[in-house]
N, CA, C and O atoms as a GROMACS GRO file, in nm:
protein
  268
    1MET      N    1   0.084  -0.118   0.000
    1MET     CA    2   0.000   0.000   0.000
    1MET      C    3   0.088   0.125   0.000
    1MET      O    4   0.171   0.142   0.089
    2SER      N    5   0.069   0.209  -0.098
    2SER     CA    6   0.149   0.330  -0.114
    2SER      C    7   0.070   0.451  -0.062
    2SER      O    8  -0.044   0.474  -0.102
    3MET      N    9   0.134   0.527   0.026
    3MET     CA   10   0.069   0.648   0.077
    3MET      C   11   0.113   0.768  -0.007
    3MET      O   12   0.230   0.779  -0.045
    4GLU      N   13   0.019   0.855  -0.034
    4GLU     CA   14   0.049   0.976  -0.109
    4GLU      C   15   0.116   1.077  -0.016
    4GLU      O   16   0.076   1.092   0.099
    5ARG      N   17   0.218   1.145  -0.068
    5ARG     CA   18   0.288   1.247   0.011
    5ARG      C   19   0.194   1.362   0.043
    5ARG      O   20   0.117   1.405  -0.043
    6LEU      N   21   0.199   1.411   0.165
    6LEU     CA   22   0.117   1.524   0.206
    6LEU      C   23   0.195   1.654   0.209
    6LEU      O   24   0.136   1.762   0.200
    7THR      N   25   0.328   1.644   0.223
    7THR     CA   26   0.411   1.764   0.232
    7THR      C   27   0.537   1.753   0.148
    7THR      O   28   0.582   1.644   0.112
    8TYR      N   29   0.593   1.871   0.119
    8TYR     CA   30   0.724   1.883   0.055
    8TYR      C   31   0.818   1.947   0.156
    8TYR      O   32   0.775   2.020   0.245
    9SER      N   33   0.946   1.920   0.141
    9SER     CA   34   1.048   1.993   0.215
    9SER      C   35   1.088   2.115   0.130
    9SER      O   36   1.055   2.122   0.012
   10VAL      N   37   1.157   2.209   0.191
   10VAL     CA   38   1.202   2.326   0.115
   10VAL      C   39   1.300   2.286   0.004
   10VAL      O   40   1.289   2.338  -0.107
   11PRO      N   41   1.395   2.195   0.029
   11PRO     CA   42   1.481   2.152  -0.082
   11PRO      C   43   1.401   2.089  -0.199
   11PRO      O   44   1.437   2.105  -0.315
   12GLU      N   45   1.294   2.017  -0.166
   12GLU     CA   46   1.209   1.961  -0.272
   12GLU      C   47   1.140   2.074  -0.350
   12GLU      O   48   1.125   2.064  -0.472
   13ILE      N   49   1.097   2.179  -0.281
   13ILE     CA   50   1.037   2.294  -0.349
   13ILE      C   51   1.139   2.356  -0.444
   13ILE      O   52   1.104   2.394  -0.555
   14SER      N   53   1.264   2.366  -0.400
   14SER     CA   54   1.367   2.423  -0.488
   14SER      C   55   1.383   2.340  -0.615
   14SER      O   56   1.400   2.395  -0.724
   15GLN      N   57   1.377   2.208  -0.602
   15GLN     CA   58   1.388   2.120  -0.719
   15GLN      C   59   1.266   2.135  -0.810
   15GLN      O   60   1.280   2.142  -0.932
   16LEU      N   61   1.148   2.139  -0.750
   16LEU     CA   62   1.025   2.151  -0.829
   16LEU      C   63   1.021   2.281  -0.910
   16LEU      O   64   0.976   2.283  -1.024
   17LEU      N   65   1.069   2.390  -0.848
   17LEU     CA   66   1.063   2.520  -0.913
   17LEU      C   67   1.189   2.553  -0.994
   17LEU      O   68   1.191   2.650  -1.070
   18GLY      N   69   1.293   2.472  -0.978
   18GLY     CA   70   1.418   2.498  -1.050
   18GLY      C   71   1.490   2.621  -0.998
   18GLY      O   72   1.548   2.697  -1.075
   19ILE      N   73   1.484   2.639  -0.865
   19ILE     CA   74   1.552   2.752  -0.802
   19ILE      C   75   1.650   2.699  -0.698
   19ILE      O   76   1.645   2.582  -0.661
   20SER      N   77   1.739   2.786  -0.652
   20SER     CA   78   1.836   2.744  -0.552
   20SER      C   79   1.768   2.719  -0.417
   20SER      O   80   1.658   2.768  -0.392
   21ILE      N   81   1.833   2.642  -0.333
   21ILE     CA   82   1.778   2.615  -0.200
   21ILE      C   83   1.768   2.744  -0.118
   21ILE      O   84   1.665   2.766  -0.053
   22PRO      N   85   1.870   2.832  -0.118
   22PRO     CA   86   1.852   2.958  -0.044
   22PRO      C   87   1.734   3.041  -0.094
   22PRO      O   88   1.664   3.103  -0.014
   23ARG      N   89   1.712   3.043  -0.224
   23ARG     CA   90   1.598   3.117  -0.279
   23ARG      C   91   1.467   3.052  -0.236
   23ARG      O   92   1.369   3.121  -0.209
   24ALA      N   93   1.465   2.918  -0.228
   24ALA     CA   94   1.345   2.848  -0.182
   24ALA      C   95   1.315   2.881  -0.036
   24ALA      O   96   1.199   2.894   0.002
   25TYR      N   97   1.420   2.895   0.047
   25TYR     CA   98   1.398   2.935   0.186
   25TYR      C   99   1.346   3.078   0.192
   25TYR      O  100   1.260   3.108   0.275
   26ASP      N  101   1.398   3.168   0.107
   26ASP     CA  102   1.343   3.304   0.100
   26ASP      C  103   1.194   3.298   0.068
   26ASP      O  104   1.114   3.367   0.131
   27LEU      N  105   1.159   3.216  -0.029
   27LEU     CA  106   1.020   3.201  -0.069
   27LEU      C  107   0.935   3.148   0.048
   27LEU      O  108   0.824   3.196   0.071
   28ALA      N  109   0.988   3.049   0.119
   28ALA     CA  110   0.916   2.990   0.232
   28ALA      C  111   0.888   3.091   0.343
   28ALA      O  112   0.793   3.077   0.419
   29HIS      N  113   0.972   3.194   0.351
   29HIS     CA  114   0.954   3.297   0.453
   29HIS      C  115   0.875   3.417   0.401
   29HIS      O  116   0.854   3.513   0.475
   30SER      N  117   0.831   3.412   0.276
   30SER     CA  118   0.758   3.525   0.220
   30SER      C  119   0.610   3.518   0.258
   30SER      O  120   0.555   3.411   0.280
   31GLU      N  121   0.548   3.635   0.264
   31GLU     CA  122   0.407   3.644   0.302
   31GLU      C  123   0.320   3.572   0.199
   31GLU      O  124   0.337   3.588   0.078
   32GLY      N  125   0.227   3.494   0.249
   32GLY     CA  126   0.132   3.425   0.163
   32GLY      C  127   0.176   3.287   0.115
   32GLY      O  128   0.096   3.214   0.056
   33PHE      N  129   0.303   3.250   0.141
   33PHE     CA  130   0.348   3.117   0.099
   33PHE      C  131   0.301   3.015   0.201
   33PHE      O  132   0.314   3.038   0.321
   34PRO      N  133   0.246   2.902   0.156
   34PRO     CA  134   0.187   2.803   0.248
   34PRO      C  135   0.292   2.714   0.314
   34PRO      O  136   0.326   2.607   0.262
   35VAL      N  137   0.340   2.757   0.427
   35VAL     CA  138   0.444   2.681   0.497
   35VAL      C  139   0.401   2.656   0.642
   35VAL      O  140   0.332   2.739   0.702
   36ILE      N  141   0.441   2.542   0.695
   36ILE     CA  142   0.414   2.506   0.834
   36ILE      C  143   0.548   2.492   0.905
   36ILE      O  144   0.638   2.423   0.856
   37HIS      N  145   0.560   2.555   1.020
   37HIS     CA  146   0.682   2.545   1.100
   37HIS      C  147   0.664   2.432   1.201
   37HIS      O  148   0.571   2.434   1.282
   38VAL      N  149   0.753   2.334   1.193
   38VAL     CA  150   0.751   2.222   1.288
   38VAL      C  151   0.888   2.223   1.354
   38VAL      O  152   0.985   2.170   1.301
   39GLY      N  153   0.893   2.285   1.472
   39GLY     CA  154   1.024   2.306   1.535
   39GLY      C  155   1.104   2.399   1.445
   39GLY      O  156   1.058   2.507   1.409
   40LYS      N  157   1.224   2.356   1.407
   40LYS     CA  158   1.308   2.435   1.316
   40LYS      C  159   1.283   2.400   1.169
   40LYS      O  160   1.334   2.465   1.079
   41ARG      N  161   1.204   2.298   1.148
   41ARG     CA  162   1.179   2.248   1.012
   41ARG      C  163   1.062   2.320   0.948
   41ARG      O  164   0.964   2.354   1.014
   42LEU      N  165   1.073   2.343   0.819
   42LEU     CA  166   0.965   2.403   0.741
   42LEU      C  167   0.911   2.297   0.647
   42LEU      O  168   0.987   2.234   0.573
   43ILE      N  169   0.780   2.276   0.649
   43ILE     CA  170   0.719   2.183   0.555
   43ILE      C  171   0.609   2.255   0.479
   43ILE      O  172   0.548   2.349   0.530
   44VAL      N  173   0.586   2.210   0.358
   44VAL     CA  174   0.491   2.275   0.268
   44VAL      C  175   0.385   2.173   0.226
   44VAL      O  176   0.418   2.074   0.161
   45PRO      N  177   0.259   2.196   0.264
   45PRO     CA  178   0.154   2.104   0.222
   45PRO      C  179   0.142   2.098   0.069
   45PRO      O  180   0.136   2.202   0.003
   46VAL      N  181   0.139   1.979   0.015
   46VAL     CA  182   0.139   1.959  -0.130
   46VAL      C  183   0.022   2.034  -0.197
   46VAL      O  184   0.044   2.111  -0.291
   47GLU      N  185  -0.099   2.010  -0.150
   47GLU     CA  186  -0.215   2.073  -0.215
   47GLU      C  187  -0.212   2.224  -0.204
   47GLU      O  188  -0.244   2.294  -0.300
   48ALA      N  189  -0.174   2.275  -0.087
   48ALA     CA  190  -0.167   2.421  -0.069
   48ALA      C  191  -0.059   2.481  -0.159
   48ALA      O  192  -0.078   2.590  -0.213
   49PHE      N  193   0.054   2.410  -0.175
   49PHE     CA  194   0.160   2.459  -0.263
   49PHE      C  195   0.111   2.470  -0.406
   49PHE      O  196   0.135   2.571  -0.473
   50HIS      N  197   0.042   2.368  -0.455
   50HIS     CA  198  -0.004   2.370  -0.593
   50HIS      C  199  -0.111   2.478  -0.615
   50HIS      O  200  -0.116   2.539  -0.721
   51ARG      N  201  -0.196   2.501  -0.514
   51ARG     CA  202  -0.294   2.611  -0.522
   51ARG      C  203  -0.222   2.745  -0.528
   51ARG      O  204  -0.255   2.832  -0.609
   52TRP      N  205  -0.121   2.761  -0.439
   52TRP     CA  206  -0.042   2.885  -0.436
   52TRP      C  207   0.026   2.908  -0.571
   52TRP      O  208   0.028   3.020  -0.621
   53LEU      N  209   0.082   2.803  -0.630
   53LEU     CA  210   0.151   2.814  -0.757
   53LEU      C  211   0.055   2.858  -0.868
   53LEU      O  212   0.088   2.946  -0.948
   54GLU      N  213  -0.062   2.797  -0.874
   54GLU     CA  214  -0.163   2.834  -0.974
   54GLU      C  215  -0.207   2.979  -0.956
   54GLU      O  216  -0.214   3.055  -1.053
   55GLN      N  217  -0.236   3.018  -0.833
   55GLN     CA  218  -0.280   3.154  -0.806
   55GLN      C  219  -0.170   3.255  -0.838
   55GLN      O  220  -0.197   3.363  -0.890
   56SER      N  221  -0.046   3.220  -0.806
   56SER     CA  222   0.066   3.309  -0.833
   56SER      C  223   0.086   3.328  -0.983
   56SER      O  224   0.118   3.438  -1.029
   57ALA      N  225   0.067   3.222  -1.059
   57ALA     CA  226   0.081   3.230  -1.204
   57ALA      C  227  -0.029   3.318  -1.264
   57ALA      O  228  -0.004   3.394  -1.358
   58GLU      N  229  -0.150   3.308  -1.208
   58GLU     CA  230  -0.263   3.386  -1.260
   58GLU      C  231  -0.243   3.536  -1.240
   58GLU      O  232  -0.283   3.616  -1.324
   59VAL      N  233  -0.181   3.575  -1.128
   59VAL     CA  234  -0.164   3.718  -1.100
   59VAL      C  235  -0.025   3.767  -1.138
   59VAL      O  236   0.004   3.886  -1.124
   60GLY      N  237   0.060   3.679  -1.187
   60GLY     CA  238   0.194   3.719  -1.228
   60GLY      C  239   0.281   3.762  -1.110
   60GLY      O  240   0.355   3.860  -1.119
   61LEU      N  241   0.271   3.689  -0.999
   61LEU     CA  242   0.344   3.720  -0.877
   61LEU      C  243   0.494   3.722  -0.901
   61LEU      O  244   0.548   3.634  -0.968
   62LYS      N  245   0.561   3.823  -0.844
   62LYS     CA  246   0.707   3.829  -0.849
   62LYS      C  247   0.758   3.827  -0.707
   62LYS      O  248   0.717   3.908  -0.623
   63ILE      N  249   0.848   3.733  -0.680
   63ILE     CA  250   0.906   3.718  -0.545
   63ILE      C  251   1.054   3.749  -0.554
   63ILE      O  252   1.124   3.696  -0.641
   64GLY      N  253   1.102   3.834  -0.465
   64GLY     CA  254   1.246   3.860  -0.457
   64GLY      C  255   1.305   3.928  -0.578
   64GLY      O  256   1.423   3.910  -0.607
   65ALA      N  257   1.226   4.005  -0.650
   65ALA     CA  258   1.279   4.077  -0.766
   65ALA      C  259   1.387   4.174  -0.720
   65ALA      O  260   1.373   4.241  -0.618
   66GLY      N  261   1.494   4.180  -0.796
   66GLY     CA  262   1.601   4.271  -0.764
   66GLY      C  263   1.706   4.214  -0.670
   66GLY      O  264   1.804   4.282  -0.639
   67LYS      N  265   1.688   4.091  -0.624
   67LYS     CA  266   1.788   4.029  -0.536
   67LYS      C  267   1.902   3.975  -0.616
   67LYS      O  268   1.996   3.919  -0.559
   0.00000   0.00000   0.00000
């Protein structure tokens, strides 16, 4: 029996988006990004991430421009 993943790690987000790990951590700390703090660890709910990605694409969201 295979369980479906419920969360991504920040390094996995960096791979999915094709960005560096430090940039993914910047993103995880940005307002409106769906992240859960578990101790020192940051986890990203899969469904919330995909909703955020779709919504961000629709409005042309820019994160960290000029960095």
